C-alpha positions as CSV (number, residue, x, y, z in Angstrom):
1,M,-90.8,39.3,1.5
2,Y,-93.7,38.1,-0.6
3,D,-93.6,41.2,-2.8
4,I,-89.9,40.4,-3.6
5,V,-90.9,36.9,-4.6
6,R,-93.7,38.3,-6.7
7,R,-91.0,40.3,-8.6
8,I,-88.9,37.2,-9.8
9,P,-89.6,37.1,-13.5
10,R,-90.7,34.0,-15.5
11,G,-87.7,31.8,-16.3
12,A,-85.5,33.2,-13.4
13,V,-84.8,32.0,-10.0
14,A,-83.7,33.4,-6.7
15,T,-82.0,31.8,-3.6
16,Y,-83.6,31.9,-0.2
17,G,-80.6,33.9,1.0
18,Q,-81.0,36.3,-1.8
19,V,-84.6,37.0,-0.8
20,A,-83.8,37.2,2.6
21,T,-81.0,39.8,1.7
22,L,-83.3,41.9,-0.5
23,A,-85.9,41.9,2.4
24,G,-83.2,43.4,4.7
25,R,-82.6,40.2,6.7
26,P,-79.5,38.7,5.1
27,R,-79.1,35.9,7.7
28,N,-82.7,34.8,7.6
29,A,-82.8,32.3,4.5
30,R,-84.7,29.7,6.7
31,F,-87.3,32.3,7.6
32,V,-87.9,32.9,3.9
33,G,-88.4,29.0,3.4
34,F,-90.8,28.9,6.4
35,A,-92.8,31.9,4.9
36,L,-92.9,30.3,1.4
37,H,-94.0,27.0,2.8
38,A,-97.0,29.0,4.0
39,N,-97.7,30.8,0.9
40,P,-100.9,32.7,1.2
41,E,-101.4,32.9,-2.5
42,P,-100.1,29.9,-4.5
43,G,-100.1,30.7,-8.1
44,V,-99.7,34.5,-7.5
45,I,-96.6,34.4,-5.4
46,P,-94.3,32.4,-7.6
47,C,-92.6,30.3,-4.6
48,H,-91.3,27.7,-7.0
49,R,-88.9,30.2,-8.3
50,V,-86.9,30.2,-5.1
51,V,-84.1,27.6,-4.6
52,F,-81.2,26.7,-2.4
53,H,-77.9,28.6,-2.8
54,D,-76.4,25.7,-4.9
55,G,-79.5,25.7,-7.2
56,S,-80.8,22.5,-5.6
57,L,-84.6,22.1,-5.0
58,A,-86.3,22.0,-1.5
59,P,-87.3,18.3,-0.8
60,G,-90.3,19.5,0.9
61,F,-91.6,21.8,-1.8
62,A,-95.1,22.7,-0.2
63,F,-97.0,22.4,-3.4
64,G,-96.4,19.0,-4.9
65,G,-92.7,18.0,-4.0
66,P,-89.5,18.8,-5.8
67,E,-90.5,17.0,-8.9
68,R,-93.5,19.3,-9.4
69,Q,-91.2,22.4,-8.7
70,R,-88.7,21.2,-11.3
71,A,-91.5,20.7,-13.9
72,M,-92.8,24.2,-13.3
73,L,-89.4,25.7,-13.5
74,E,-88.6,23.6,-16.8
75,E,-92.1,24.9,-18.2
76,E,-90.7,28.4,-17.8
77,G,-87.5,27.5,-19.5
78,V,-85.3,27.2,-16.5
79,P,-82.1,25.1,-17.2
80,F,-81.0,22.4,-15.0
81,I,-77.7,20.6,-14.3
82,P,-77.5,16.9,-13.9
83,P,-76.4,15.5,-10.7
84,R,-72.7,14.6,-10.0
85,A,-71.5,11.3,-8.9
86,G,-71.1,11.5,-5.1
87,H,-72.7,14.7,-4.7
88,D,-76.1,14.4,-3.2
89,N,-78.1,17.4,-3.5
90,A,-81.5,18.2,-2.1
91,G,-84.7,17.5,-4.0
92,D,-85.4,15.8,-7.3
93,G,-82.5,13.4,-7.6
94,G,-79.9,15.9,-7.4
95,W,-80.7,18.0,-10.3
96,R,-79.9,21.5,-9.8
97,V,-80.9,24.9,-11.4
98,D,-78.2,26.4,-13.6
99,L,-77.9,29.6,-11.5
100,A,-75.1,31.0,-13.8
101,R,-77.8,31.0,-16.4
102,C,-80.9,32.1,-14.7
103,Q,-80.4,33.5,-11.3
104,W,-82.5,36.9,-11.0
105,Q,-80.3,40.0,-11.0
106,A,-82.6,42.2,-8.8
């Protein structure tokens, strides 16, 4: 699973479910989250490039919170969609990654 996350290119993201499916475990998106939370090689395994299925950020991003995850993704050119009124998304104030523009096509 870590090998899959290593392949996500700069400026792109994958969803937890997408990583689980590529790892041959399509119903284990939560397992991917738990594994990335314990990332054995931060900075080498780009866990910040993995987001929820709607593009929202994990509120408990392991390496600095969702604000840090968003900043890291923005530094790579990942576009975000602003929050919609009445729709609370996880992480960083409801901002979501624009998956239509930057979801990794593995």
